[in-house]
Structure formats: C-alpha cells, structure tokens
N, C-alpha and C positions, 0 to 999 in steps of 0.2 A: 503494499500499500504506500503510496506516495502522498506527500501533505498537498499536492496541488490536484486539483480535479483534472482529468483528461480533456473534458469540454465544458466550457462555461460560457453561458450566454448571458448577457446584461442588458436587459431592457430593450431587447431586439423586437424591432418593428419593420415589416415588410407590406409596402403598399403597391399594388398594381393599379395605376390611374386612379380611380375613386374606390376601390375596394381593398380594405384592409385585411390581408390574408393572415398576418401574425401581428399580435396587439401587444407590445412592451412584455415580451416573455423573457423572464428569468429563469436560468436552469443551471445546474451542476451535475454532471455524469462522472462519477468516481472512477479511478483507474481500475481496469479488469472487471468491470460490471458489463452486465447483460441488460440494456436498457431499452424499453419499448416506447415509441410514441404511438398511443392507440386513440381512435376517434374515427367518426363517421366522415364521409366524403365531404371535402370543402373546409374541414375544421383546423387546415394550416399545418398539418403533421409533414406532409411531403414536402412544403415550401421551408418548414424548419430545417428538414434533413439537407435539403439542397443548399441552404445558406451555410450549414456546417461544412458540407462538402466543396464550397466554392463555386457551385453551379448557378447560384444567385447571389447578389450582395445586399446587406440589408438597407433598407431606407434610414432607419436610426439604429442605434445601439453597437455594442461590441461583441465579438465572438473571439474566444481564447481556445487554442489546442495546447495544454499544459500552461505554461507562463506566456506564451507567446500571442500577441493579439494578431489575427489573420483575417480581421474584418475585410480588407480591400484586396486580398491575394486571390490569383486565379487557382483554381483547383489543382492544378500540377505542382503548385508550389506550397501545397499543404500535405501534411504527413498523415493524409487519409485515403482509403480507397473505398469505391463503391460496388455493391452488386446489385444490378437493376433487374426488374422482373423479366426483361427480355434475355437476360444473360450476355448478349453483345459478345459471342464468341466468335472467332475468326474461322469462317467455314473451311477455308482452305489449309488451315495448319492442324498438325496433329495435337493430342491433348497436351504432349509434353512441351511442344512449341507455343501453344496458348498460354501454359503455365509460365514458360520460361521468358515470354515476350518483355515483360517489365524488367526483368533481371538484366537480359541483354542490352537493354536502353541504358541501364546503369554501369554497363561495362563488366559485368560478371560474365566469367567465360570457363571453359573447359571442366575440371573436376568439380570445382566449387559450385558451378551452376547446376551440374548433373545431380549433385548431392543435395543441394536445396530443392530442386524441384522433386527429386525423388521421395525426399522426406515428407514433403507437404503432400504429394499424392498418395502416400501412406497414411498420413492423418486423416485424410478425407475418404480413404477406401477405395482409391482408384489404381492400386498397384495392378500391374499387367495391362493397363489400358492405354499405355504412354502412346503407342502409335496410331491409335484409332483417331478418326475425324469426328468432329461434332454430331455429323448426321447418322453416325453409327451407335450414337448414345441413346439412352432413354432421357426422358425429361430430368428425372432425378440425377442421373450422372452428368447431364450437362450444367445442372445446378451446381453439383459439387467442384466441377472444373471451373465455374466461374468463381466459387469462394475460394478455390485453391490459387487462382491467378491474383485474387486479391490481397491474399494473405502471405504469399511467397516473399514480398517486400518487407513483411513485418511492420505495417503501418502502425502508428499510435492508436488509429481508430478505425474500424471497420464500419461501414454505414450499409444499411440492407434494407432497399425500397420495394417493399411487397414483394420479398424474393420468392415466396412459394406460391403466389396467385396463380401462376400458370400450371399447377400440378393437380392432380385428382385428390380426393379427400384423403384416401389411404395413405398415399405416398406423402401427401403435405404432414399427415401425422408422424410418419416415419422421419421425415427431413427435419421436423422440428425437434425431435429428440437427438438427431444426429449433430444437427448445428449447435444446440445447446452443449453437447459434449466435445465438439470441436473448440468452441469458445473456452470451455472448461479447461481442456488440454493445453491450449495456446497461450491463454491468459490475456489476451489483447480485448480492448473494449469494443463491445458491438452496440451500435445504436440501430434499432429495427423499427421500421414504419410499417403499421398494420391497421386494417380496420376491423380484424377479426380477434375478438375479445379471447376465446380461448387460446388461440395461438400465441398471444402476448401473456396469457397466464401460464402457459406451459413452459415458455422458453425464458422469459424476462425475470430479473432480480428485482427490478425497479420498474414502474410503469407510470407514464404520463398520461393521464386521460385528458384529451383537448376537445374543446369546442368553440368555435367563432374565434379561432386565433389565440385562445388563452388556455392556460391549464388549469381544469376544474379541479383535480386532485391528483397528487402524486404519492405512491407509497408502494409497498410490496403487494403482491398479488392477493395475499391473504387479508391484508388491512382494506385493500380496496373492496374486496367481496364482503369481508365481515362488518366492516364500519364505512361504508359510503358517506361522504359528507354532503352530498347533494342528491337530489331525485334523478339527476341525469346520469350520473355515475351509477347510483343503484340500478336503474333500469339497462344501461349499456352494458353492466357486467352481469350477466345472468338474469334470471326472473326475479322480480321483486313483488311482494305485496306492500303497497302502500297506502296507509288508512290515515285521513286528515283527522286531526284532534288539537286539542289545546293543552298546554302545559299546567298541571294541576297540583305539581309539589316538586321537590328536589329530584325525585326518580320515578314519577308518575305523570301519565297523560291521560286526558279524559277523551275517548275517541267521540268523534261526531256520530251521533245515534248509535252510540255503543257505550260498552262499561269503561270503567278506568283500567288502566293497565299499567303494571311497572316497567321500567327500563332500568337499563344499567344505570348506575349513577353519574358516570363520565358521559353517558349518551348525549344529555341535553346540552353539555358544553356552554352553558350560560344562556341557552335560547328561553325565551319567554313567549306567550301568546299563541299564535297558530302554528303548528308544525305538522309533520306527517311521521308515523310510526311506519317502520319497516320490518318485515319478517321475510326471510328465505323461504321458499316453498317445502325445502327440505327439513326445516327445523320445527315445522308445525305437526302436531301429533293428532291422530284420530282418537278422542277421548280426552279424559280430564285428568292427565296425569300431571299437567304443569300448572304454574301460578297464574298465567293469563290465559282468559279462555272467552270463546264467542260460540254462540250456539248458531246452527245453520243446516241447510238442505243441501244434500250432493245433487248437482244438476248434470254433471258429465264425468264419466270415467274412461280413462285411456290407458292401455297397457302398452308401455314403451320399452319393454325388455329388462333393463335394469331396475326401472321403478314403474309405479303405476301413478298416473297423474289423475287428481280429483279437482274439479271445479265446484266450488262450496257457495251457496248463496247466503250471505248474513246480513244483519241488519246494517253493517258497514260495507256492503257492495260485494262482489264476487272475489273470492281469495282462492289461490292455486295451491295445491298441498302436493308434496311428491312423497310416495311411500315406497321404501327400498322393498324390491321383490327378493328378500334374504332367503326365505324357505318357501317350498311349494304349499299352497294351500293356506297361506297367511290370510287371516281374516281381514277382509277390506271393508268396502262400504260399496253400496249399490245406487244408482240414481233413483231419487225420491226419497232416500233415507234421511231422517232427521238425527243429527249428531251434535256433540260438542267438539269443537277445535280447541288445543291447547298449546301453548309455547313458553319457553322460559323467558325471564326478563333478560338472562344474559345473552339470548340469542336474538334481541330486539334493539334495532338502531333507529336513530332519529335523524330526519333531514328537515330542511326548512320547508315552510309551507307550500304546498302545491300550487299556491296563488290561484284558488279558485277552480283549477282544472281537476275533475274527478279522477 
C-alpha cells in the first residue's frame, strides 16, 4: 500500500456544449484496488473513465495519477492502458505479436520481450495460443488477449470500459471471476465501468454508484447492498422494498398506513420527518418470527430455482419476498393466503423520503 492514491479526481467537471456529463466529481482510488464505476446509461461513468485515460480533457478540475497531475496530458503520456468493449486487436497479427506490440514500441527486444509476453499469456490462461490470429479465438479468448496486451507494459492503472458487454451470460460470469483473479495476482489498480450491478458486485472491492454526473454513494459491495443511502442506490443494486413513513423515535419509524417498526439505531443517521424504510426481499420471513411485522395476502408466487418469489399485498403496498428453496417440500405460501410477514430491525435500512412517489 502506498500513501498516495493511484487515481485522484478533484472537483472534475465535463461539459459537452450545454450538457454537464460529469458534475464536480471528487474521487480517490487506492493502489491495488479493483474499483467499479456503476450506473445507468448517461450517468457520466464512461466520460469519467475517458478523462482518467486522457481520451477526454476535463472542463474544470484536476486529475492525478499517483502524485502527478495529468489533466492536460494526452493518453499516450499517461501511465494507463485501456481495454475497450470492442477489444481493438490487430487482426493480421498473432496473439504473441498483439501482446508484444506495446513492448516493441518501447524498444524491448529478444529474450526479455519473449519472456514478458509468455509470462503475461500464462497469467491470462493463453499458453499455447501464441501463434493464433484473433479470428481463430473465441470471444473470451480475444478478451484475454486484450487484457494481456494492456497489462504487459505494467501500467499504473488498467481502465476497463464495459469489457464483458459483448460476451454471452455464462462466459461473462466466468470472465468476471478470471479478471478478478488476474487483478489479484498482478496487483495493478483496475478501474472498471459497467451498468451491470451483479458484475460490479462480483468483481470490485469498491463501487461508486453514479447518477447524473455525480456519485450517489461509494462503498464496498456489501455496504451498498446492506445500507444504501438513497432510494436510487437501493433500487439500482438488487430488489428493494421501500415503504414510506415518518421518524417516530431514535430507532423507530411509523409506516404510512401501517404499524411502527424498529430500525438499527445508526440507520436514521440524524434523519427526521418523512423517510422510507427499506427491506431486501430475502430478509423477510413468512411468519411471525421477527420484531417487525406486517399482515398481508399472497397475490403471486414464482418458482425461480434457487428461491421462490412471493408478491404480498399489505396495507403499505406490494412487497416482494424471496424464500430460499433449501429443502424439497418446504412449506411456502399460496396465492390468496393471508399471512404475517416479519423481519429484523437489523435488516432494516432507511433512505430519504421518496418525495411523494409511491
């Protein structure tokens, strides 16, 4: 660990004519971390990545790589490499020559060149493929060549722009784990842009959830999932039940058209007045086992393999409940059935009021 962050953005703004794509963004990315910029289309995540890489220059603000300010420098003068969704491999060059390209430009030759290329190909699982052309490779193998080519120069930071977007689901999940393993082995800082929350949570140590050119919340995957700070973050990372209510005590909220429920003492974080209480679907039990409860009627049931999903109508609106299918014949619930839902105060988070939106 070094004392200086590998990437630091200070009040960075990017405007395209009258559109503000990135709005006074400040951010520090620690050395050796796998960092994800996550958000919907148009949130500014790709523009932020392109500014770190030098493909765009900020309208205002500073960008540092280590202790060096690079705001005005073009991409080739920055110690970063980028892997794009399109891979951008040279079709006429072999795998070996695609990976060696950057080293040759730096004047590396002979046994040193061969050794470095072979080492990185081994790391990304492409041993024995050196002589093949890109067209003879699968999508996942082409992806690995692009990563190897970007890593062979040992940049300070590797930028990944939706790198798995072109792959099918099964291969994408496999590559998520492989990229995380490569990052772990090589120890270089990875900055990854994606709109896929599952991908970000699988791969990243830290995630910045972006909306409208700003960071809504920054944290570890578990922090963002268990304690989202806004309704947007709660809804963007997985499914959330959000119920409007009013703060009624240091650890309690009275649900609108419902009972009073308890929350973790730190969940309110000084909030008063109108708020929304959040519970993830898998944290709700069918039955009265926990301190917080709501009565309702099952209106829908869907078996989705790992779990069964129930939609339950309550006085506070429709709630989604997931029940793990841990053992065959587990007693569930059927549409039309009246039951009590319960959940623990520990599993209850609080976000700002939904501003009148139900």
